[in-house]
C-alpha positions in Angstrom: -90.7 -37.0 39.2 -87.6 -36.9 41.3 -89.5 -35.3 44.2 -92.2 -38.1 43.9 -89.5 -40.7 43.8 -87.9 -39.7 46.9 -91.2 -39.4 48.7 -92.2 -42.8 47.8 -88.8 -44.0 49.1 -89.3 -42.3 52.3 -92.9 -43.1 53.0 -93.4 -46.5 51.6 -90.3 -48.5 50.7 -87.8 -47.5 53.7 -89.9 -48.7 56.4 -90.2 -52.2 54.3 -86.3 -52.3 54.0 -86.5 -51.8 50.2 -84.9 -49.5 47.8 -86.7 -47.9 44.8 -84.8 -48.2 41.6 -87.3 -47.0 38.8 -90.7 -45.5 38.7 -93.3 -44.9 36.0 -96.5 -43.1 35.9 -99.3 -45.3 34.3 -102.9 -45.7 33.8 -104.8 -48.9 32.8 -105.5 -49.2 29.1 -109.1 -48.4 27.8 -110.7 -47.4 31.0 -110.9 -44.1 33.1 -107.8 -42.3 33.4 -107.0 -43.1 37.1 -103.2 -42.6 37.5 -100.9 -44.8 39.5 -97.1 -45.7 39.7 -95.5 -48.8 39.0 -92.2 -49.0 41.0 -89.3 -51.6 40.6 -87.8 -52.2 44.0 -85.2 -54.5 45.7 -84.8 -55.4 49.4 -81.8 -54.2 51.4 -81.3 -57.6 53.1 -80.0 -60.8 51.5 -81.2 -62.8 49.8 -82.3 -60.0 47.5 -86.0 -59.9 46.5 -87.0 -58.0 43.2 -90.6 -56.6 43.0 -93.0 -54.6 40.8 -95.2 -52.6 43.1 -98.4 -50.8 42.2 -98.7 -47.4 44.3 -101.9 -45.2 44.2 -102.6 -41.8 45.7 -105.1 -42.2 48.3 -108.7 -40.7 47.8 -108.6 -39.0 51.2 -105.3 -37.0 51.4 -102.1 -36.5 49.6 -100.4 -39.5 50.8 -99.6 -42.5 48.7 -100.5 -46.3 49.6 -99.1 -49.5 48.5 -101.9 -51.2 46.5 -100.5 -54.6 45.0 -97.0 -56.1 44.5 -95.7 -58.9 42.1 -92.5 -60.6 42.4 -90.2 -60.2 39.5 -89.7 -64.0 39.1 -93.6 -64.4 38.2 -93.3 -61.9 35.3 -93.3 -64.0 32.1 -93.7 -61.4 29.1 -93.0 -57.8 28.9 -94.7 -56.4 25.8 -93.8 -53.0 24.5 -96.1 -53.1 21.8 -94.1 -51.4 19.0 -90.3 -51.6 18.7 -90.1 -48.8 16.0 -92.8 -46.2 16.7 -93.1 -44.5 20.1 -96.0 -45.9 21.9 -96.6 -45.3 25.5 -98.7 -48.7 25.8 -97.1 -51.8 27.3 -98.4 -55.1 28.8 -97.0 -57.1 31.8 -97.8 -61.0 31.9 -97.9 -62.1 35.5 -100.7 -64.7 36.5 -102.8 -62.6 34.1 -102.2 -59.8 31.5 -101.8 -56.3 32.9 -102.2 -53.5 30.3 -100.9 -50.1 31.0 -100.4 -46.7 29.4 -97.4 -44.6 30.5 -97.5 -41.0 30.8 -94.5 -40.7 28.4 -92.5 -43.2 26.2 -89.4 -42.0 27.9 -90.6 -43.3 31.3 -91.8 -46.4 29.8 -88.4 -47.0 28.0 -86.4 -46.5 31.4 -88.9 -48.8 33.4 -88.6 -51.6 31.0 -84.6 -51.0 30.8 -84.4 -51.4 34.6 -86.7 -54.4 34.6 -84.3 -55.9 32.1 -81.1 -55.1 34.2 -82.8 -56.5 37.4 -83.6 -59.7 35.6 -80.1 -60.2 34.3 -78.4 -59.3 38.0 -80.6 -61.2 40.1 -82.8 -63.8 38.3 -81.1 -65.1 35.4 -84.5 -65.9 34.3 -85.8 -66.0 30.9 -88.4 -63.2 30.5 -89.5 -62.6 27.0 -89.1 -58.9 26.0 -91.5 -58.6 22.9 -91.7 -55.6 20.7 -88.6 -53.9 22.8 -86.0 -52.1 20.7 -82.8 -53.8 20.7 -81.1 -50.5 20.9 -82.8 -49.9 24.2 -81.4 -53.0 25.6 -77.9 -52.5 24.0 -77.5 -48.9 25.7 -76.7 -51.0 28.9 -73.8 -53.0 27.3 -70.8 -50.9 26.6 -67.9 -53.3 27.5 -69.4 -56.8 27.9 -72.3 -58.5 29.3 -71.1 -58.5 33.0 -70.3 -54.9 33.2 -73.5 -53.9 31.3 -75.4 -55.9 34.1 -73.4 -54.2 37.0 -72.4 -50.9 35.6 -76.0 -49.4 35.4 -77.2 -50.9 38.4 -74.2 -49.5 40.6 -74.9 -46.1 39.5 -78.5 -46.6 40.4 -77.5 -48.3 43.8 -74.6 -45.9 44.6 -76.8 -42.9 44.1 -78.1 -43.2 47.8 -76.8 -45.8 50.3 -77.6 -45.7 53.8 -75.8 -47.5 56.8 -77.4 -50.1 58.3 -78.1 -50.9 62.0 -74.8 -52.9 62.6 -72.5 -50.5 60.8 -74.1 -47.8 62.8 -73.4 -49.7 66.1 -69.7 -50.4 65.2 -69.2 -46.7 64.5 -70.6 -45.7 67.8 -68.4 -48.1 69.8 -65.2 -46.9 68.1 -66.2 -43.3 68.7 -66.9 -44.0 72.2 -63.2 -45.5 72.6 -62.0 -42.2 71.0 -63.7 -39.2 72.7 -61.7 -36.5 70.9 -62.9 -38.1 67.4 -65.2 -35.5 67.2 -63.2 -32.7 68.3 -59.8 -33.7 66.8 -60.7 -35.5 63.6 -56.8 -35.6 62.4 -55.8 -37.3 65.7 -58.5 -39.8 65.2 -57.7 -40.5 61.7 -54.0 -41.2 62.7 -54.9 -43.5 65.3 -57.1 -45.4 62.9 -53.8 -45.4 60.4 -51.8 -46.7 63.1 -54.2 -49.6 63.9 -54.6 -50.6 60.5 -50.8 -50.6 60.1 -50.7 -53.0 63.1 -53.4 -55.1 61.6 -51.3 -55.5 58.2 -48.2 -56.6 60.0 -50.1 -59.3 62.0 -51.7 -60.6 58.8 -47.9 -60.9 57.3 -46.6 -62.7 60.3 -49.6 -65.1 60.3 -49.1 -65.8 56.6 -45.3 -66.7 57.3 -46.0 -68.9 60.4 -48.3 -71.0 58.3 -45.7 -72.2 55.6 -44.5 -74.9 58.1 -48.1 -76.2 58.2 -48.4 -76.1 54.5 -45.4 -78.3 54.1 -46.8 -80.8 56.6 -50.1 -80.8 54.7 -48.2 -81.5 51.3 -46.6 -84.4 52.6 -49.8 -85.8 54.0 -51.4 -85.2 50.6 -48.4 -87.3 48.9 -49.1 -90.1 51.3 -52.9 -89.9 50.8 -52.1 -90.3 46.9 -50.1 -93.4 47.3 -52.9 -94.9 49.2 -55.3 -94.1 46.8 -53.4 -95.6 43.9 -53.2 -99.0 45.9 -57.0 -99.0 46.5 -57.6 -98.5 42.9 -55.4 -101.4 41.9 -57.5 -103.5 44.3 -60.8 -102.2 42.9 -59.7 -103.1 39.6 -59.0 -106.6 40.6 -62.3 -106.8 42.2 -64.0 -105.4 39.0 -62.6 -108.2 36.8 -63.7 -110.8 39.6 -67.1 -109.3 39.4 -67.4 -109.1 35.7 -67.0 -112.9 35.5 -69.8 -113.3 38.1 -72.0 -110.9 36.2 -71.5 -112.8 33.1 -72.4 -116.0 34.8 -75.6 -114.3 36.6 -76.7 -113.0 33.2 -76.7 -116.6 31.8 -78.6 -117.8 34.8 -81.1 -115.0 34.7 -81.8 -115.6 30.8 -82.2 -119.4 31.6 -84.7 -118.6 34.3 -86.6 -116.3 32.0 -86.8 -118.8 29.3 -88.2 -121.4 31.9 -90.7 -118.9 33.3 -91.8 -118.2 29.9 -92.2 -121.9 29.0 -94.3 -122.4 32.2 -96.4 -119.4 31.2 -97.1 -120.6 27.8 -97.8 -124.1 29.2 -100.4 -122.5 31.7 -102.1 -120.7 29.0 -102.2 -123.5 26.7 -103.8 -125.7 29.5 -106.4 -122.9 30.1 -107.3 -122.9 26.3 -107.6 -126.6 26.1 -109.8 -126.5 29.2 -112.1 -123.9 27.9 -112.6 -125.6 24.7 -112.9 -129.0 26.4 -115.5 -127.7 29.0 -117.6 -125.5 26.4 -117.5 -127.5 23.4 -117.8 -131.2 24.7 -121.4 -132.5 24.4 -122.2 -135.2 26.4 -122.8 -138.9 25.1 -126.1 -138.9 26.7 -127.0 -135.8 24.9 -125.9 -136.8 21.6 -127.9 -140.1 22.0 -131.1 -138.0 23.0 -130.6 -135.8 19.9 -130.1 -138.6 17.6 -132.6 -141.3 18.9 -134.5 -139.8 21.7 -138.1 -140.6 22.2 -140.3 -137.5 21.3 -143.4 -139.0 22.4 -143.0 -139.5 26.0 -142.6 -137.0 28.8 -139.2 -138.4 30.0 -137.9 -138.5 26.2 -139.1 -134.8 25.7 -137.3 -133.7 28.8 -134.1 -135.5 27.8 -134.1 -133.9 24.4 -135.1 -130.5 25.7 -132.0 -130.7 27.9 -129.8 -131.9 25.1 -131.0 -129.3 22.7 -130.1 -126.6 25.2 -126.8 -128.0 25.8 -126.2 -128.2 22.0 -127.2 -124.6 21.8 -124.7 -123.6 24.6 -122.0 -125.5 22.8 -123.0 -123.8 19.4 -123.1 -120.3 21.0 -120.0 -120.3 22.9 -117.8 -117.0 22.4 -114.6 -118.5 21.0 -111.3 -116.5 21.7 -109.3 -115.2 18.8 -107.5 -118.0 16.8 -109.7 -120.8 18.1 -111.8 -120.8 14.9 -108.5 -121.8 13.0 -108.0 -125.0 14.9 -109.1 -128.1 12.9 -110.5 -129.9 16.1 -112.8 -126.8 16.7 -113.9 -126.9 13.1 -114.6 -130.4 13.1 -116.6 -130.1 16.3 -118.6 -127.1 15.1 -119.5 -129.2 12.1 -120.5 -131.9 14.2 -122.8 -129.8 16.2 -124.2 -128.4 12.9 -124.9 -132.0 11.8 -126.7 -132.7 15.1 -128.8 -129.7 15.0 -129.9 -130.5 11.4 -130.7 -134.0 12.4 -132.9 -133.1 15.5 -134.6 -130.1 13.8 -135.7 -132.8 11.2 -136.7 -135.2 13.8 -138.5 -132.7 15.7 -140.4 -131.0 12.8 -141.7 -134.4 11.4 -142.8 -135.5 14.7 -144.7 -132.2 15.3 -146.3 -132.5 12.0 -147.5 -135.9 12.6 -148.8 -134.7 16.1 -150.9 -132.0 14.2 -152.2 -134.4 11.8 -153.1 -137.1 14.4 -154.9 -134.1 16.3 -157.2 -133.4 13.3 -158.2 -137.0 13.0 -158.7 -137.4 16.8 -160.8 -134.2 16.8 -162.8 -135.1 13.8 -164.1 -138.4 15.7 -165.4 -136.2 18.6 -167.5 -134.0 16.3 -170.6 -136.4 16.5 -170.7 -136.0 20.0 -171.2 -132.3 19.6 -173.7 -132.4 16.6 -176.7 -132.1 18.7 -175.5 -130.0 21.3 -174.6 -126.2 21.1 -171.2 -126.6 22.5 -167.8 -126.5 20.6 -165.1 -129.4 21.3 -162.5 -128.7 24.0 -158.9 -128.5 22.7 -157.3 -128.2 26.0 -156.1 -131.8 26.2 -154.4 -131.2 22.7 -152.9 -128.0 23.9 -151.7 -129.5 27.2 -149.8 -132.3 25.1 -148.4 -129.9 22.7 -147.2 -127.4 25.4 -144.6 -130.1 26.5 -142.6 -129.3 23.1 -142.8 -125.4 24.0 -139.1 -125.2 25.0 -138.1 -127.3 22.0 -140.1 -124.9 19.8 -138.3 -122.1 21.2 -135.0 -124.0 20.5 -136.1 -124.6 17.0 -137.0 -121.1 16.4 -133.6 -119.8 17.7 -131.4 -122.3 15.6 -133.6 -123.0 12.5 -136.2 -120.4 11.8 -137.0 -122.1 8.2 -138.3 -125.4 9.9 -139.8 -123.2 12.6 -141.9 -121.2 9.9 -142.8 -124.5 8.2 -144.2 -125.7 11.3 -146.2 -122.7 12.0 -147.5 -122.9 8.4 -148.5 -126.7 8.8 -150.2 -125.8 12.3 -152.3 -123.3 10.8 -153.2 -125.3 7.6 -154.3 -128.4 9.7 -156.0 -126.5 12.6 -158.0 -124.0 10.2 -159.4 -127.0 8.4 -160.2 -128.8 11.8 -161.7 -125.5 13.3 -163.7 -124.9 10.1 -165.4 -128.2 10.3 -166.1 -127.8 14.1 -167.3 -124.2 13.8 -169.5 -124.9 10.8 -171.0 -128.0 12.6 -171.5 -125.7 15.7 -173.2 -122.9 13.6 -175.5 -125.6 11.8 -176.9 -126.6 15.1 -177.4 -123.0 16.1 -179.5 -122.5 13.2 -181.3 -125.5 13.7 -182.3 -124.4 17.3 -183.3 -120.9 16.2 -185.6 -122.3 13.5 -186.9 -125.3 15.5 -186.3 -127.8 12.5 -184.3 -130.9 12.7 -181.6 -132.5 10.2 -184.1 -135.2 9.5 -186.6 -132.5 8.3 -186.2 -130.5 5.3 -183.3 -128.3 6.2 -183.3 -124.6 5.5 -180.9 -123.5 2.8 -177.6 -122.7 4.6 -176.1 -119.4 3.5 -173.2 -119.7 1.2 -169.6 -119.7 2.5 -168.0 -117.7 0.1 -167.9 -113.9 0.4 -169.8 -112.9 -2.6 -172.6 -115.3 -2.0 -172.8 -114.0 1.4 -173.4 -110.5 -0.1 -176.1 -111.9 -2.5 -177.9 -113.8 0.4 -177.8 -110.7 2.6 -179.3 -108.7 -0.1 -182.1 -111.3 -0.5 -182.8 -111.3 3.2 -183.2 -107.6 3.3 -185.2 -107.0 0.2 -186.6 -103.5 -0.9 -189.8 -104.0 1.1 -188.1 -105.5 4.1 -190.0 -108.7 3.9 -188.6 -112.3 3.7 -187.2 -113.3 0.3 -185.8 -116.6 1.2 -186.4 -119.8 -0.9 -186.5 -122.4 1.8 -190.0 -123.9 2.5 -189.5 -124.1 6.1 -188.6 -120.4 6.5 -191.5 -119.6 4.4 -193.9 -121.6 6.5 -192.5 -120.1 9.4 -193.3 -116.8 7.9 -196.8 -117.5 6.9 -197.7 -118.9 10.4 -196.1 -115.9 12.1 -198.1 -113.7 10.0 -201.3 -115.4 10.3 -200.9 -115.7 14.1 -199.5 -112.4 15.1 -200.9 -109.5 12.6 -204.1 -107.9 12.8 -206.0 -106.8 9.8 -205.1 -103.1 10.3 -201.2 -104.2 10.1 -201.1 -106.7 7.5 -198.8 -104.8 5.4 -195.9 -104.7 8.3 -193.0 -107.0 8.5 -192.6 -110.2 10.5 -189.9 -108.2 12.8 -192.9 -105.8 13.7 -195.4 -108.3 14.9 -197.5 -107.6 18.0 -196.4 -108.8 21.3 -197.5 -112.2 22.2 -196.3 -115.0 24.5 -195.1 -116.7 21.4 -193.0 -113.7 20.4 -191.7 -113.4 23.7 -190.7 -117.0 23.8 -189.1 -117.1 20.5 -187.3 -114.0 21.2 -185.9 -115.2 24.5 -185.1 -118.4 22.9 -183.1 -116.6 19.9 -181.3 -114.5 22.9 -180.2 -117.6 24.7 -178.8 -119.2 21.6 -176.9 -116.2 20.5 -175.4 -115.6 23.8 -174.6 -119.3 23.8 -173.0 -119.1 20.7 -170.6 -116.1 21.6 -170.0 -117.6 25.0 -168.5 -120.8 23.4 -166.6 -118.8 20.7 -164.9 -116.2 23.1 -163.0 -119.1 25.4 -162.2 -120.9 22.2 -160.4 -118.1 20.6 -158.8 -117.0 23.8 -157.5 -120.3 24.7 -156.1 -121.0 21.1 -154.6 -117.4 21.2 -153.0 -118.1 24.7 -151.7 -121.6 23.2 -150.2 -120.0 20.2 -148.3 -117.4 22.4 -146.9 -120.0 24.6 -146.2 -122.9 22.0 -144.7 -120.7 19.5 -143.0 -118.4 21.9 -144.5 -115.2 20.5 -144.5 -112.6 23.2 -147.3 -109.9 23.1 -144.8 -106.7 23.3 -141.5 -107.8 21.7 -140.4 -106.9 18.4 -138.8 -109.5 16.1 -137.2 -109.4 12.7 -139.2 -108.9 9.7 -139.4 -112.5 8.6 -143.1 -113.3 8.5 -145.4 -111.5 6.2 -148.1 -109.0 7.8 -150.7 -109.8 5.4 -151.9 -113.4 4.6 -154.1 -114.6 1.8 -156.7 -116.4 3.3 -157.9 -118.2 0.0 -154.4 -119.4 -0.8 -154.0 -120.7 2.9 -150.2 -119.4 3.4 -148.6 -117.2 5.6 -145.7 -116.2 3.2 -142.6 -113.9 3.6 -143.4 -112.4 0.0 -146.2 -110.1 -1.1 -147.7 -110.7 -4.5 -145.1 -108.5 -6.1 -142.2 -110.4 -4.3 -141.1 -107.6 -2.0 -140.8 -108.6 1.7 -143.3 -107.5 4.3 -141.8 -107.3 7.6 -144.1 -108.1 10.8 -143.9 -105.2 13.0 -143.9 -107.5 16.3 -144.7 -111.0 17.4 -148.3 -109.7 18.4 -149.0 -108.9 14.8 -147.8 -112.5 14.1 -150.2 -114.0 16.6 -153.1 -112.1 15.3 -152.2 -113.3 11.5 -152.2 -116.9 12.8 -155.5 -116.5 14.5 -156.8 -114.8 11.4 -155.7 -118.0 9.2 -156.9 -120.5 11.8 -160.4 -119.0 12.4 -161.1 -117.6 9.0 -164.4 -119.0 9.1 -165.8 -117.5 12.2 -166.8 -113.9 10.9 -168.6 -115.4 7.8 -170.5 -117.9 9.8 -171.3 -115.2 12.7 -172.5 -112.9 9.5 -174.7 -115.8 8.3 -176.3 -116.3 11.8 -177.0 -112.7 12.1 -178.6 -112.6 8.9 -180.8 -115.8 9.7 -181.9 -114.2 12.9 -182.6 -110.7 11.4 -184.4 -113.0 8.8 -186.5 -114.7 11.5 -187.5 -111.6 13.4 -186.0 -108.2 12.6 -186.2 -107.4 16.4 -183.7 -109.7 16.9 -181.2 -107.2 15.9 -181.7 -105.6 19.3 -180.6 -108.6 21.2 -177.8 -109.1 18.9 -176.6 -105.4 19.2 -176.6 -105.7 23.0 -175.0 -109.1 23.3 -172.4 -108.3 20.6 -171.5 -104.9 22.1 -171.1 -106.5 25.5 -168.7 -109.1 24.1 -166.8 -106.5 22.2 -166.5 -104.4 25.2 -165.0 -107.3 27.2 -162.7 -108.3 24.4 -161.3 -104.9 24.0 -160.6 -104.5 27.7 -158.3 -107.5 27.5 -156.7 -106.6 24.3 -157.9 -104.0 21.9 -156.0 -105.2 18.9 -156.5 -108.9 19.3 -158.1 -111.2 16.9 -161.2 -111.7 19.0 -161.5 -108.1 19.4 -161.2 -107.2 15.8 -163.5 -110.0 14.7 -166.3 -109.2 17.1 -166.0 -105.7 16.2 -166.3 -106.2 12.6 -169.5 -108.2 13.1 -170.7 -105.6 15.5 -170.8 -103.3 12.6 -172.9 -105.7 10.5 -175.4 -106.0 13.7 -175.4 -102.1 13.8 -176.5 -101.9 10.2 -179.2 -104.4 10.6 -180.4 -102.7 13.6 -180.5 -99.4 11.8 -182.2 -101.2 8.8 -184.9 -102.4 11.1 -185.6 -98.9 12.3 -185.7 -97.7 8.8 -188.1 -100.3 7.8 -190.4 -99.5 10.8 -190.2 -95.8 9.6 -191.2 -96.9 6.1 -193.9 -99.1 7.1 -195.4 -96.0 9.1 -195.3 -94.2 5.9 -197.0 -96.9 3.8 -199.9 -97.6 6.3 -203.3 -97.4 4.6 -206.5 -97.0 6.6 -209.8 -98.3 5.8 -212.5 -95.8 4.6 -215.3 -97.9 6.0 -214.3 -98.5 9.5 -213.3 -96.1 12.4 -209.3 -95.7 12.7 -208.8 -96.1 16.5 -205.1 -96.8 17.8 -202.8 -97.0 14.7 -200.8 -100.1 14.0 -197.4 -98.3 14.1 -198.3 -96.7 17.3 -199.0 -99.9 19.0 -195.7 -101.4 17.5 -193.8 -98.4 18.7 -195.0 -99.4 22.3 -194.2 -102.8 21.7 -190.6 -101.9 20.4 -190.0 -99.4 23.2 -191.1 -102.1 25.8 -189.0 -104.6 24.2 -186.1 -102.4 23.8 -186.1 -101.1 27.2 -186.1 -104.6 28.7 -183.2 -105.6 26.4 -181.0 -102.4 26.7 -181.3 -102.1 30.6 -177.5 -101.3 31.6 -176.5 -101.9 28.1 -173.1 -100.4 26.8 -174.8 -99.2 23.6 -177.7 -97.2 25.0 -177.0 -94.2 22.7 -177.8 -96.1 19.6 -181.1 -96.9 21.1 -181.7 -93.3 21.9 -180.9 -92.2 18.5 -183.5 -94.8 17.1 -186.1 -93.7 19.7 -185.6 -90.3 18.3 -186.0 -91.3 14.8 -189.0 -93.7 15.3 -190.8 -91.0 17.6 -190.4 -88.4 14.9 -191.9 -90.7 12.3 -194.9 -91.7 14.4 -195.6 -88.1 15.2 -195.5 -87.2 11.3 -197.5 -90.1 10.3 -200.3 -90.0 13.0 -200.9 -86.4 11.7 -200.8 -87.6 8.1 -203.2 -90.5 8.6 -205.6 -88.1 10.6 -205.6 -85.8 7.7 -206.4 -88.6 5.3 -209.3 -90.0 7.5 -212.9 -89.9 6.5 -214.8 -92.1 8.9 -213.2 -90.7 11.9 -212.8 -87.2 12.7 -209.3 -85.8 12.6 -209.3 -84.8 16.3 -210.5 -88.0 17.4 -207.5 -89.9 15.4 -204.9 -87.2 17.0 -206.4 -87.3 20.5 -206.6 -91.1 20.9 -203.1 -91.7 19.3 -201.3 -89.1 21.1 -202.9 -90.2 24.5 -201.6 -93.6 23.7 -198.3 -92.3 23.0 -198.0 -90.1 26.2 -199.2 -93.1 28.3 -196.6 -95.5 26.7 -193.9 -92.8 27.4 -195.0 -92.1 31.0 -195.0 -95.9 31.7 -191.7 -96.4 30.1 -190.0 -93.4 31.4 -187.7 -93.1 28.6 -185.4 -90.0 29.6 -184.2 -89.0 25.9 -188.0 -88.7 25.0 -188.8 -86.4 27.7 -189.6 -83.5 25.2 -191.7 -85.8 23.0 -193.8 -86.9 26.0 -194.6 -83.4 26.8 -195.5 -82.8 23.3 -197.7 -85.7 23.1 -199.5 -84.6 26.1 -200.1 -81.2 24.7 -201.3 -82.4 21.2 -203.6 -84.8 23.1 -205.0 -82.1 25.3 -205.5 -79.6 22.4 -207.3 -82.0 20.0 -209.5 -83.0 23.0 -210.6 -79.6 23.5 -210.9 -79.0 19.8 -212.9 -82.2 19.5 -215.3 -81.4 22.4 -215.8 -77.8 21.0 -216.6 -79.0 17.5 -218.9 -82.0 18.5 -220.7 -80.1 21.1 -221.1 -77.3 18.8 -224.3 -74.8 19.8 -226.6 -77.3 21.6 -229.2 -74.2 22.3 -228.7 -72.8 18.9 -231.6 -70.2 18.6 -230.5 -69.1 22.3 -227.1 -68.7 21.2 -228.0 -66.7 18.0 -230.1 -64.4 20.3 -227.3 -63.7 22.8 -224.8 -63.3 19.9 -226.9 -60.4 18.8 -227.0 -59.0 22.4 -223.2 -59.1 22.5 -223.1 -57.4 19.0 -225.3 -54.4 20.3 -223.3 -54.0 23.4 -220.2 -54.0 21.0 -221.7 -51.4 19.3 -221.7 -49.0 22.4 -225.4 -49.7 23.7 -225.3 -50.1 27.6 -226.0 -53.7 28.6 -229.2 -52.6 30.9 -230.4 -50.8 27.7 -230.5 -53.7 25.4 -233.9 -54.8 26.6 -235.4 -51.6 25.0 -234.2 -53.1 21.7 -237.4 -54.4 19.9 -235.6 -57.5 18.6 -233.9 -58.2 22.0 -236.6 -57.4 24.5 -237.9 -59.5 27.3 -240.7 -61.1 25.3 -238.4 -62.2 22.6 -235.9 -63.7 25.2 -238.9 -65.7 26.9 -240.0 -67.0 23.5 -236.4 -68.3 22.8 -236.0 -69.9 26.1 -239.5 -71.8 26.0 -238.1 -73.6 23.0 -235.5 -75.3 25.0 -237.2 -77.4 27.9 -235.3 -79.8 29.9 -236.6 -82.9 27.8 -235.3 -81.4 24.7 -231.8 -80.8 26.0 -231.6 -84.3 27.4 -232.5 -85.6 24.1 -229.9 -83.6 22.4 -227.2 -84.6 24.8 -228.3 -88.3 24.4 -227.9 -88.1 20.7 -224.4 -86.3 21.3 -223.3 -89.2 23.5 -224.3 -91.8 20.7 -222.2 -89.8 18.2 -219.2 -89.7 20.3 -219.5 -93.4 21.1 -219.4 -94.0 17.5 -216.3 -92.1 16.8 -214.1 -93.4 19.7 -212.3 -96.7 19.9 -212.7 -99.0 22.6 -209.2 -100.0 23.4 -208.1 -96.6 24.4 -211.3 -96.1 26.7 -211.4 -92.2 26.3 -215.4 -92.0 26.3 -215.9 -90.8 29.6 -213.0 -88.5 29.5 -214.5 -86.9 26.2 -218.0 -86.9 27.9 -216.8 -85.3 31.1 -215.2 -82.6 29.2 -218.4 -82.1 27.1 -220.4 -81.7 30.3 -217.9 -79.1 31.6 -218.2 -77.0 28.1 -221.8 -77.0 28.2 -222.1 -75.8 31.8 -219.5 -73.0 30.7 -221.9 -72.1 27.9 -225.0 -72.1 30.5 -223.2 -69.9 32.9 -222.2 -67.6 30.1 -226.0 -67.2 29.0 -227.1 -66.6 32.6 -224.7 -64.0 33.2 -225.7 -62.2 30.0 -229.4 -62.4 31.4 -228.5 -61.0 34.8 -226.5 -58.0 33.3 -228.9 -57.2 30.3 -232.4 -58.0 31.7 -232.0 -57.1 35.4 -235.1 -57.6 37.5 -236.9 -59.4 34.6 -237.3 -62.7 36.3 -236.3 -64.5 33.3 -234.7 -67.7 33.7 -233.7 -71.0 31.7 -236.2 -73.7 31.6 -233.4 -76.1 33.5 -230.7 -75.7 35.9 -227.0 -76.6 36.1 -228.0 -79.5 38.3 -230.5 -80.9 35.7 -227.6 -80.8 33.1 -225.5 -83.0 35.7 -228.4 -85.3 36.2 -228.9 -85.6 32.4 -225.3 -86.3 31.5 -225.1 -88.8 34.5 -228.1 -90.8 33.5 -227.1 -91.0 29.7 -223.6 -92.2 30.7 -225.3 -94.8 32.9 -227.9 -95.9 30.5 -225.3 -96.5 27.8 
């Protein structure tokens, strides 16, 4: 270790003017064993700097290099880990903690002891030595603290000491003056001794010569002391004078402080008084307006509005701490409360009177609209009331109880007014629909109550789908419609399924216009009222308010209460819900009246449900685009459900009537009534549902109806006795195919193809069945020929068979001359003419098909003759041209 120490001193520390005092061989704790040295060093120049240096052996050679150095003053803690047991581990706490493991405990103890000595000698800094044996520190304290600090260090320092550069230079100059110093050291030492004696003598003479100067200096000091005493006396007198001045200045300062404090308090008091006066003083004009202001004139309303706003500002002023303890403030607040109560009562009373007066004024105008299908305009009333909108907002924020009372009163008065107007409006609509007048015998209006509406609806749509109303005018209308519009074959069908006529078109167009006008009148009425309620009662569409109004209302009781039946509060989730509930209360009669009107329209003609479905769907779609949750959207949506049910019931009734159709056993069938009525329904529906929103409902109805038509056509064809089954199927499916081709209904493309196929199949079947075997004996003859060929006889050898020789063939052919063939075809034409109906006009189509089939059989016979009787010269008594001439002359003669 000593050799390493000297090597480090020589190679690393001497070039840097440092002395190495202690060394320890260490490695980092917990990592790979890479050894290094921690060195404790001091600088040779003053001021002395003490460092801990980490030295590491180079990887490329045997020399050492300086890696990192820490100043000893940065060392905070030395932790030896264990003060009792021997442990080579220790920690040094610089800017961070460095953990080391020494090669031996002795080296660790020697290094820690050196650190402690250097700290005591150079730094005098508080370095904490933790878990260090006190015995280790006491070894360096044999004769007092100072000696322990210097003793051990001197040994370390004196162990090796070099001359510095200046000392070397002085010695060289001295030795140059004494050239013989090297050769004669004794003479050189004697010379140095003589010079030292000379210097000592000079020092003694200098000391003795300075005694006189010392005496002079002592005298000067005595004089200076006397002057100091005099100055102290003067300073004492000055201090006494300043003390009195200080007392006076303290009194003046205290007086000034009190004056400043008084001024500050006065300023603050003035500020508080000005704040109260400026913010809690209501002008006399405002007070007069609140107490006596005219709430009927525009100028008075404006004055009252300004006064109410000023009062609200005064009442809502944010008082500072302590203001509410002042009697004047309490009195002013009480005065404001009294004014608020007084004006709130005046405003509520006046507005209630306005609501009542509105009901009377509007009632006087009802007679003007009794004969016109229009609803009274409430815009002037809304315009007059909107002048009070700001006052309603003030009332809502200051006295919610009176605001709620006004809301209830408005709903009560307006609901009764609107109920009278809407009922009269619907009475006019019903009169225009039925064509009656008030002077004539009125039809029985549908009951208002919900239970009665249900009973009436059941009576309107009885089990058979026919009218069951008890009113004479409607009964007469039903009888007239039945007598004018039904044929004998459709006598069991409903009024809603009448054949198309000019009267039907006119009535339905009239109904469509009336129903559209009803909806067009109701929609702006509801929207205008909803907009007015939002503006007048200051109910925003998307702001939440405290739960003070009930979400549900009792329509029969007529109240919008905060309490439910059980007494627990039901909070309204938003002001939008409150608007909707007010609209429900005010217009509670719209939905029942619409349902009654719809029932009447369906009772007059069930096809009216098509018009109503389209119109109602359009208005619902429009309302939902504006606000899906509004009263108008919800109400029309509910009514749309009823219309859709009536539409579905109309479709179901038509299908049921198809199933109930009975045909006459004595007359030919022709085009079935429900096939013609499907054509009428489809044509009407296509004209009504053009560009409609609910096209999907019609497509579903088409699918149900066409399926019923197909099934029941086949059913009737199977039951037909007078008309052949194929004729019934052929004519009706031809009619269906023509209808679908003309209307071009996209959802029924598959059914159109199916109808065409059925028509073609049954046409071919009827032709084959009716034509039969016009040359019966000839047909039997050739059937025998084909049988022989099928048994394996060659075609040219068939003529050698006894039963099928040429003579037999000629005998059979002679039985069918041209005259007999023409007679048979003429009888066939008459038979076909009896089977087919005139309205479908298929006689020529069928006759042409029979002509083609007859020619096909003729060509078949001639082919067999050519193959089986070659060269015989046997031919038919008539030609293909004869057949064409026969068919043409027969068709022209009939």
